Backbone as JSON, one array per atom type, in Angstrom:
{
  "sequence": "MREADGNAAVCVSSFLSGQRKCPLGGGDQPFRPLKGGLDLDLLQFSDFLRAYNVDIVLVGSVVAVAGFFLGKLLKGRISDKCVVFLPFVLGIALYFAYGAIFTGNVAENAVLFAKNGLSCGSFAMAARVVVAQFFTKGKIVGKNELRAACVKELLAPYKALTDEEAEQIAEKAEADKEEAKTLIFAVCEDVSDAAAEFVIAALGKI",
  "N": [[2.58, 3.63, 9.31], [2.61, 6.17, 6.61], [3.14, 9.5, 7.46], [3.04, 11.27, 5.57], [0.28, 10.32, 3.93], [-2.43, 10.05, 5.91], [-2.03, 12.67, 6.09], [-3.27, 14.31, 4.07], [-4.49, 15.56, 3.2], [-3.9, 18.46, 4.62], [-1.08, 19.22, 3.19], [-3.07, 19.39, 0.58], [-4.27, 21.06, 1.0], [-2.49, 23.61, 2.12], [-0.9, 23.77, -1.1], [-3.14, 25.16, -2.22], [-3.12, 27.05, -1.25], [-1.2, 28.6, -2.01], [1.41, 27.53, -0.65], [4.21, 25.99, -1.55], [5.32, 23.93, -0.89], [5.25, 20.74, 0.95], [4.73, 20.41, 3.79], [4.13, 18.6, 5.63], [6.35, 14.83, 6.0], [8.95, 14.89, 3.56], [8.91, 17.12, 2.68], [10.56, 19.04, 2.25], [10.71, 18.53, -0.37], [9.72, 20.23, -3.21], [6.65, 21.08, -4.4], [5.09, 20.02, -7.92], [4.42, 21.61, -10.96], [1.48, 21.32, -11.67], [0.03, 21.9, -13.93], [0.27, 20.77, -17.34], [1.47, 17.87, -16.52], [-1.06, 16.52, -15.01], [-3.1, 15.71, -16.75], [-1.01, 12.54, -17.65], [-1.18, 12.22, -14.88], [-3.22, 11.94, -13.92], [-5.14, 10.25, -15.28], [-2.7, 7.62, -14.96], [-4.01, 7.17, -12.12], [-6.34, 6.58, -12.36], [-6.02, 4.2, -13.86], [-5.34, 2.81, -11.74], [-6.64, 2.78, -10.17], [-8.89, 0.77, -11.74], [-8.19, -1.25, -11.67], [-8.94, -3.09, -9.71], [-12.14, -4.2, -8.43], [-15.33, -2.05, -7.34], [-15.63, -2.41, -4.77], [-13.65, -3.64, -3.08], [-12.06, -0.96, -3.6], [-14.28, 0.74, -2.3], [-13.94, -0.84, 0.15], [-11.29, -1.38, 1.22], [-10.33, 1.7, 1.41], [-11.85, 2.17, 3.63], [-10.01, 1.04, 5.1], [-7.24, 1.77, 4.85], [-7.35, 4.28, 6.19], [-8.85, 3.51, 8.68], [-6.89, 1.82, 9.19], [-4.38, 3.76, 9.1], [-4.76, 5.47, 11.55], [-4.6, 3.41, 13.24], [-2.29, 2.57, 13.31], [-0.73, 4.57, 14.6], [-1.66, 4.34, 16.89], [-0.77, 2.18, 17.78], [2.33, 1.76, 17.8], [4.72, 1.02, 18.72], [4.21, -0.02, 20.98], [2.89, -2.56, 19.7], [4.91, -4.68, 17.74], [7.27, -3.75, 14.82], [6.74, -5.47, 12.19], [3.8, -6.4, 12.95], [2.85, -4.01, 12.92], [2.69, -3.16, 10.14], [1.59, -5.44, 8.2], [-0.51, -5.57, 9.83], [-2.88, -3.01, 7.6], [-3.35, -5.31, 6.04], [-5.05, -7.51, 7.8], [-7.0, -6.06, 8.86], [-8.22, -5.47, 6.1], [-8.99, -8.22, 6.14], [-10.97, -8.61, 8.08], [-12.73, -6.3, 8.14], [-13.54, -6.81, 5.55], [-15.03, -9.47, 5.49], [-17.17, -8.43, 7.61], [-18.36, -6.69, 5.32], [-19.02, -8.96, 3.63], [-20.9, -10.05, 5.59], [-22.82, -8.03, 5.68], [-23.72, -7.4, 2.68], [-23.52, -9.24, 1.31], [-24.7, -11.88, 2.51], [-24.13, -15.81, 3.77], [-21.94, -16.05, 4.85], [-19.97, -18.15, 5.61], [-20.32, -20.01, 3.55], [-19.52, -18.8, 1.33], [-17.06, -17.89, 2.51], [-14.07, -17.6, 2.15], [-13.66, -16.84, -0.43], [-14.16, -14.36, 0.73], [-12.1, -13.81, 2.59], [-10.04, -13.84, 0.26], [-10.95, -11.1, -1.05], [-10.54, -9.76, 1.7], [-8.1, -9.3, 1.54], [-6.98, -8.31, -0.63], [-8.14, -6.07, 0.06], [-6.39, -5.0, 1.89], [-4.3, -5.48, 0.43], [-4.9, -3.2, -1.42], [-5.07, -0.32, 0.21], [-2.75, -0.3, 0.96], [-1.16, 0.16, -1.48], [-2.54, 2.47, -1.87], [-2.22, 4.45, -0.05], [0.82, 4.43, -0.68], [0.73, 5.89, -2.75], [-0.05, 8.25, -2.98], [1.41, 9.93, -1.21], [3.97, 9.84, -2.65], [2.91, 11.08, -4.8], [2.69, 13.21, -3.68], [5.24, 14.03, -2.12], [6.96, 14.02, -4.72], [5.85, 14.7, -6.3], [4.89, 12.78, -8.42], [2.48, 10.86, -10.1], [3.01, 7.28, -9.47], [4.32, 4.57, -12.14], [2.95, 1.4, -11.96], [5.23, -0.5, -11.34], [6.94, 1.19, -10.11], [6.04, 1.22, -8.38], [5.0, -1.34, -6.92], [7.56, -1.74, -6.53], [7.73, 0.37, -4.48], [6.34, -0.6, -1.99], [6.92, -3.72, -1.9], [9.38, -2.15, -0.24], [8.38, -1.16, 2.35], [6.5, -3.34, 3.26], [8.27, -5.3, 3.77], [10.57, -3.31, 5.78], [10.67, -4.01, 8.17], [12.25, -6.08, 8.64], [14.2, -5.34, 7.3], [16.21, -2.37, 5.79], [15.67, -2.42, 2.01], [17.73, -1.66, -0.49], [16.06, 0.34, -3.62], [16.74, -1.38, -5.83], [17.21, -3.77, -5.06], [14.62, -3.55, -3.61], [12.93, -3.69, -6.55], [14.38, -6.14, -7.93], [12.8, -7.84, -6.64], [10.03, -6.79, -6.78], [9.64, -7.83, -9.66], [10.72, -9.82, -9.59], [8.26, -11.56, -8.11], [6.25, -11.45, -9.85], [7.47, -12.04, -12.13], [8.0, -15.4, -11.59], [6.95, -16.76, -8.41], [8.09, -18.51, -6.29], [11.22, -18.05, -7.19], [11.51, -15.56, -6.66], [10.96, -15.25, -3.66], [13.03, -16.91, -3.08], [15.27, -14.72, -3.02], [14.1, -12.79, -1.96], [14.7, -14.5, 0.89], [17.06, -14.37, 0.57], [18.14, -11.59, 0.75], [16.67, -10.79, 3.22], [17.47, -11.96, 6.04], [15.9, -13.37, 8.5], [13.97, -13.33, 7.43], [10.86, -14.73, 8.0], [9.48, -17.61, 6.72], [6.67, -17.71, 6.2], [6.42, -15.38, 6.35], [7.61, -14.38, 3.88], [6.01, -15.65, 2.24], [4.01, -14.47, 1.95], [4.05, -11.49, 1.72], [4.43, -11.48, -1.07], [1.95, -13.4, -1.91], [0.82, -10.08, -1.54], [1.76, -8.51, -3.11], [0.26, -9.86, -6.17], [-2.16, -9.26, -5.63], [-1.87, -6.66, -5.99]],
  "CA": [[1.85, 4.31, 8.19], [3.9, 6.97, 6.3], [2.53, 10.52, 7.73], [2.04, 12.09, 4.45], [-0.89, 9.61, 3.99], [-2.94, 10.36, 6.63], [-2.81, 13.83, 6.43], [-2.42, 14.84, 2.95], [-5.86, 17.32, 2.89], [-2.87, 19.3, 4.87], [-0.78, 18.87, 1.63], [-4.11, 20.36, -0.27], [-4.87, 22.73, 1.96], [-0.57, 23.99, 1.91], [-0.6, 24.07, -1.91], [-4.17, 25.97, -2.59], [-3.13, 28.39, -0.61], [0.23, 28.96, -2.51], [2.8, 27.48, -0.48], [4.69, 25.45, -2.59], [6.28, 22.7, -0.14], [4.53, 19.81, 1.19], [4.27, 20.43, 5.21], [5.17, 16.81, 5.82], [7.3, 13.95, 5.44], [9.48, 15.12, 2.52], [8.5, 18.44, 2.65], [11.15, 19.62, 1.61], [10.71, 18.68, -2.4], [8.89, 21.88, -3.84], [5.46, 20.65, -5.52], [5.52, 19.59, -8.91], [3.65, 21.62, -11.05], [-0.33, 20.32, -12.27], [0.43, 22.09, -15.89], [1.11, 19.79, -18.46], [1.54, 16.83, -16.15], [-1.65, 16.46, -14.92], [-3.68, 14.8, -17.43], [-0.77, 11.57, -17.2], [-1.13, 11.58, -13.44], [-5.05, 11.3, -13.91], [-4.86, 8.7, -16.26], [-2.64, 6.78, -14.37], [-4.31, 7.14, -10.98], [-7.35, 5.79, -13.27], [-5.78, 2.88, -14.65], [-4.77, 2.5, -10.58], [-8.35, 1.93, -10.04], [-9.62, 0.19, -12.57], [-7.3, -3.08, -11.64], [-10.01, -2.57, -8.01], [-13.85, -4.03, -8.71], [-15.98, -0.88, -6.06], [-16.07, -2.92, -3.59], [-12.37, -3.81, -3.09], [-11.56, 0.4, -3.35], [-14.89, 1.02, -0.73], [-13.77, -1.17, 1.49], [-9.7, -0.74, 1.06], [-10.48, 3.0, 2.11], [-11.7, 2.66, 4.9], [-8.8, -0.14, 5.82], [-6.47, 2.8, 4.7], [-8.16, 5.4, 7.09], [-8.51, 2.86, 10.22], [-5.38, 1.19, 9.85], [-3.4, 4.67, 9.44], [-4.48, 5.78, 13.05], [-4.35, 2.66, 14.35], [-0.52, 2.45, 13.55], [-0.48, 5.55, 14.97], [-2.37, 4.28, 18.22], [-0.28, 0.94, 18.02], [3.3, 2.12, 16.86], [5.72, 0.99, 20.23], [3.04, -1.21, 21.57], [3.35, -3.45, 19.29], [6.13, -5.03, 16.76], [6.78, -2.94, 13.79], [6.6, -6.56, 11.41], [3.03, -6.61, 13.31], [2.16, -2.82, 12.16], [3.15, -3.66, 8.92], [0.96, -6.4, 7.89], [-1.86, -4.6, 10.31], [-4.07, -3.39, 7.02], [-4.69, -6.48, 5.95], [-5.63, -8.11, 9.0], [-8.48, -5.29, 8.97], [-8.38, -5.2, 4.85], [-9.65, -9.31, 5.73], [-11.97, -8.28, 9.14], [-13.75, -5.32, 7.32], [-14.63, -7.59, 4.27], [-15.95, -10.5, 6.23], [-17.89, -7.52, 8.05], [-19.4, -5.98, 4.27], [-19.71, -9.83, 2.9], [-22.21, -10.61, 5.81], [-23.8, -7.18, 5.47], [-24.27, -6.88, 1.31], [-23.72, -10.9, 0.58], [-25.08, -13.14, 3.48], [-23.89, -17.02, 3.86], [-19.83, -15.93, 5.8], [-19.21, -20.01, 6.09], [-19.96, -20.41, 2.59], [-18.62, -17.43, 1.24], [-15.47, -17.67, 3.64], [-12.4, -18.16, 1.16], [-14.33, -15.65, -1.33], [-14.2, -12.95, 1.47], [-10.65, -14.15, 2.85], [-9.13, -13.41, -0.55], [-10.79, -9.91, -0.98], [-9.87, -9.28, 2.36], [-6.51, -9.6, 1.13], [-6.96, -7.21, -1.95], [-8.54, -4.64, 0.47], [-5.05, -4.53, 2.56], [-3.41, -4.15, -0.28], [-5.3, -1.59, -1.75], [-4.75, 0.23, 1.06], [-1.06, -0.1, 1.1], [-1.07, 1.07, -2.32], [-3.15, 3.52, -2.25], [-0.38, 4.81, 0.84], [1.84, 4.92, -1.15], [0.61, 6.54, -4.85], [-0.8, 9.27, -2.3], [2.42, 9.89, -0.6], [4.69, 9.37, -4.16], [2.37, 11.99, -5.51], [3.4, 14.63, -2.8], [6.81, 14.11, -2.43], [7.66, 13.85, -6.27], [4.84, 15.11, -7.74], [3.82, 12.78, -10.18], [2.07, 9.39, -9.91], [4.54, 6.52, -10.16], [4.11, 3.84, -13.03], [2.87, 0.17, -12.0], [6.94, -1.6, -11.32], [7.48, 1.68, -9.08], [4.43, 1.21, -6.92], [5.38, -2.74, -6.69], [8.66, -1.57, -5.43], [7.2, 0.46, -2.82], [5.18, -1.65, -1.43], [7.95, -4.32, -1.36], [9.92, -1.93, 0.74], [7.16, -1.06, 3.19], [6.44, -4.65, 3.78], [10.69, -6.03, 4.01], [11.43, -2.8, 5.65], [11.12, -4.63, 9.6], [13.49, -6.69, 8.98], [15.62, -4.48, 6.72], [16.14, -2.05, 4.87], [16.01, -2.21, 1.21], [17.79, -0.65, -1.73], [15.31, 0.66, -4.68], [17.32, -2.2, -6.35], [16.62, -5.1, -4.39], [13.13, -3.91, -3.94], [12.66, -4.12, -8.41], [13.88, -7.29, -8.06], [11.94, -9.09, -5.77], [8.83, -7.42, -7.31], [10.34, -8.23, -11.0], [10.46, -12.16, -9.29], [7.35, -11.59, -7.16], [5.47, -10.81, -11.09], [7.07, -13.55, -13.14], [8.44, -16.45, -10.74], [7.09, -17.05, -7.19], [10.01, -19.25, -5.76], [12.75, -17.14, -7.4], [11.22, -14.11, -5.63], [11.02, -15.55, -2.81], [14.4, -16.85, -2.95], [15.3, -13.28, -3.3], [13.86, -12.21, -0.21], [15.63, -14.82, 1.79], [18.35, -13.9, -0.11], [18.45, -10.29, 1.14], [16.59, -10.89, 4.55], [18.33, -13.56, 6.62], [15.87, -13.32, 9.37], [12.17, -13.37, 7.86], [9.96, -16.12, 7.84], [8.42, -18.09, 5.58], [5.12, -17.52, 6.11], [6.15, -13.31, 5.94], [7.82, -14.2, 2.68], [4.47, -15.99, 1.48], [2.53, -13.6, 2.32], [4.34, -10.52, 0.91], [4.16, -12.32, -2.49], [0.15, -12.87, -2.16], [0.33, -9.72, -1.5], [2.34, -8.08, -4.14], [-0.51, -10.65, -6.25], [-3.18, -7.7, -5.54], [-1.65, -5.02, -6.79]],
  "C": [[3.22, 5.58, 8.45], [2.41, 8.53, 6.5], [1.38, 11.19, 7.06], [0.78, 11.39, 4.32], [-1.83, 10.37, 4.92], [-3.23, 11.92, 6.59], [-2.18, 14.38, 4.88], [-4.35, 15.69, 2.52], [-4.62, 18.81, 3.8], [-2.25, 20.2, 3.46], [-1.81, 19.85, 0.57], [-4.35, 21.83, -0.34], [-3.33, 24.48, 1.31], [-0.67, 24.65, 0.04], [-1.79, 25.2, -2.63], [-4.08, 27.55, -2.17], [-1.72, 29.19, -0.91], [1.45, 28.96, -1.55], [2.47, 26.16, -0.91], [5.64, 24.54, -1.61], [5.31, 21.82, 0.53], [5.23, 20.06, 2.7], [4.98, 18.88, 6.04], [5.97, 16.26, 5.44], [7.79, 14.63, 3.79], [9.12, 16.04, 2.36], [9.12, 19.34, 1.93], [11.8, 19.68, -0.08], [9.81, 19.79, -2.51], [7.88, 19.86, -4.85], [5.58, 20.48, -6.79], [4.45, 20.72, -9.85], [2.66, 21.1, -11.81], [0.43, 21.11, -13.93], [0.81, 21.04, -16.81], [1.88, 18.73, -18.11], [0.7, 16.16, -15.92], [-2.56, 15.23, -15.24], [-3.16, 13.04, -17.61], [-1.35, 10.84, -16.05], [-2.25, 10.56, -12.94], [-5.29, 9.67, -14.26], [-4.46, 7.22, -15.35], [-2.9, 5.75, -13.29], [-5.43, 6.28, -11.21], [-7.08, 4.54, -13.7], [-4.91, 2.24, -13.5], [-6.28, 1.74, -10.63], [-8.79, 1.33, -10.77], [-9.38, -0.95, -12.22], [-8.66, -3.32, -10.5], [-11.32, -3.73, -8.75], [-14.21, -2.54, -7.24], [-15.51, -1.34, -5.15], [-14.85, -3.26, -2.99], [-11.93, -2.21, -2.89], [-12.04, 0.75, -2.17], [-13.59, 0.62, 1.05], [-11.8, -0.89, 2.21], [-9.44, 0.12, 1.37], [-10.45, 2.99, 2.76], [-10.45, 1.93, 5.82], [-7.45, 1.52, 6.49], [-7.0, 3.64, 5.74], [-7.86, 4.82, 8.09], [-7.11, 2.31, 10.61], [-4.15, 2.31, 9.55], [-3.68, 5.14, 11.34], [-4.8, 4.86, 14.02], [-2.98, 1.94, 14.81], [0.05, 2.89, 14.52], [-0.48, 5.35, 16.62], [-0.93, 3.22, 19.36], [1.1, 0.48, 18.29], [4.03, 2.64, 18.65], [4.95, 0.13, 21.2], [3.34, -2.71, 21.21], [4.55, -3.52, 18.04], [5.82, -4.06, 15.6], [6.13, -4.3, 12.41], [4.64, -6.76, 12.18], [1.82, -4.93, 12.67], [2.18, -3.01, 10.56], [1.89, -4.35, 7.77], [-0.48, -5.77, 8.94], [-2.91, -4.41, 9.11], [-4.62, -4.46, 6.06], [-5.5, -7.78, 6.83], [-6.89, -7.2, 9.27], [-9.08, -5.26, 7.75], [-9.87, -6.7, 5.76], [-10.95, -9.57, 6.83], [-13.16, -7.41, 8.71], [-14.37, -5.91, 6.08], [-15.68, -8.45, 4.6], [-17.34, -9.62, 6.23], [-18.99, -6.89, 6.47], [-19.79, -7.19, 3.45], [-20.9, -10.02, 3.78], [-23.4, -9.69, 5.88], [-25.39, -7.57, 4.13], [-24.53, -8.48, 0.73], [-24.1, -11.98, 1.35], [-23.81, -14.14, 3.32], [-21.78, -16.52, 4.04], [-19.72, -16.94, 5.62], [-19.43, -20.23, 4.46], [-19.54, -19.79, 0.9], [-16.98, -17.22, 1.85], [-14.02, -16.91, 2.93], [-12.57, -17.34, 0.4], [-13.3, -14.38, -0.24], [-12.13, -13.0, 1.35], [-9.79, -12.96, 1.76], [-9.0, -11.89, -1.0], [-10.54, -9.36, 0.24], [-8.21, -8.68, 1.74], [-5.99, -8.48, 0.12], [-7.28, -5.93, -1.6], [-7.0, -4.3, 1.04], [-4.06, -4.4, 1.46], [-3.3, -3.03, -1.34], [-4.36, -0.54, -1.35], [-3.4, 0.93, 1.43], [-0.86, 0.63, -0.13], [-1.37, 2.67, -2.57], [-2.48, 4.42, -1.54], [0.15, 5.16, 0.07], [1.6, 5.59, -2.65], [-0.08, 7.91, -3.71], [0.57, 10.14, -1.78], [3.78, 10.12, -1.31], [4.12, 10.65, -4.9], [2.94, 13.62, -4.6], [4.71, 14.5, -1.82], [7.84, 14.43, -3.83], [7.28, 14.51, -6.81], [4.03, 14.9, -8.68], [3.08, 11.2, -9.3], [2.62, 7.79, -10.08], [3.39, 5.53, -10.71], [3.66, 1.95, -11.69], [4.03, -0.25, -11.15], [7.23, -0.68, -10.4], [6.65, 1.53, -8.0], [4.97, -0.11, -6.37], [6.44, -2.84, -5.53], [8.9, -0.61, -4.36], [6.91, 0.45, -2.23], [5.94, -2.84, -0.93], [8.76, -3.72, -0.4], [9.79, -1.73, 1.74], [7.04, -2.76, 3.91], [7.6, -5.25, 4.07], [11.08, -4.93, 5.09], [11.52, -3.6, 7.96], [12.26, -5.69, 10.07], [14.11, -6.41, 7.74], [14.89, -3.99, 5.4], [16.57, -1.7, 2.92], [17.0, -1.33, 0.47], [16.84, -0.59, -2.62], [15.94, -0.55, -5.17], [17.24, -3.16, -6.31], [15.31, -4.98, -4.47], [12.37, -3.8, -4.84], [13.06, -5.16, -8.52], [13.29, -8.37, -7.55], [10.37, -8.74, -6.03], [8.22, -7.96, -8.45], [9.2, -9.64, -10.88], [9.36, -11.89, -9.06], [6.13, -11.92, -8.86], [5.73, -12.5, -11.99], [7.56, -15.04, -12.3], [8.71, -16.27, -9.29], [8.38, -16.75, -6.35], [11.09, -18.59, -6.16], [12.89, -16.0, -6.21], [11.43, -14.09, -4.59], [12.31, -16.03, -1.82], [15.41, -15.85, -2.77], [15.16, -12.65, -1.79], [14.27, -13.02, 1.33], [17.1, -14.34, 1.74], [18.96, -12.64, 0.52], [17.65, -9.82, 2.79], [16.78, -11.86, 5.71], [16.89, -13.65, 7.77], [14.16, -12.95, 9.39], [11.93, -14.91, 7.5], [9.89, -16.86, 6.62], [7.27, -17.78, 4.58], [4.9, -15.89, 5.71], [6.35, -13.38, 4.83], [7.24, -14.82, 1.44], [3.93, -14.6, 1.03], [2.48, -11.89, 1.51], [4.45, -10.56, -0.44], [3.14, -12.38, -3.08], [0.1, -11.83, -2.4], [0.32, -8.08, -2.44], [1.07, -8.65, -5.89], [-1.5, -9.89, -6.39], [-2.8, -6.2, -5.65], [-0.95, -5.0, -8.09]]
}
């Protein structure tokens, strides 16, 4: 998890108090003045939220917060690969709890709950990237850039991808899943088939 995500309030507070730089990760980059670009940023953020149902946004937001603290707690105690996929495990677990409370029939809806839980994990990861990019680059990233940033985060335990590699994988994942998997194997030699499949499935929810 990125430190800027869980501490967005610190950045906001610093900005409002007149401090022009974010004191967190990437803090050497100045805040972009809000005048002029804010309307576009809000529109992009609104489009990002509209891509998800309300239940996914609600549960996914909880996953993002819980995942941040759990990631910090478990960092160094479990492998980085497990930390990266933690939001998706949390998303599935919390959505099952949400579904049991508000829908019932857990056994009957198990497949649907699992799919929605995966969406919650994807939302949580995407939301962290959106917040981090806003406070470090001063803008809300577009869909393509967002997907590429998520690819870099998902595959970080295997290799530090270049922007070009991440963009190519993100593009292939949307157009041809098999080609995307082949590309993942080409750039990340020790990635498992299951991990590659999971990365592509997660990107499908973003």
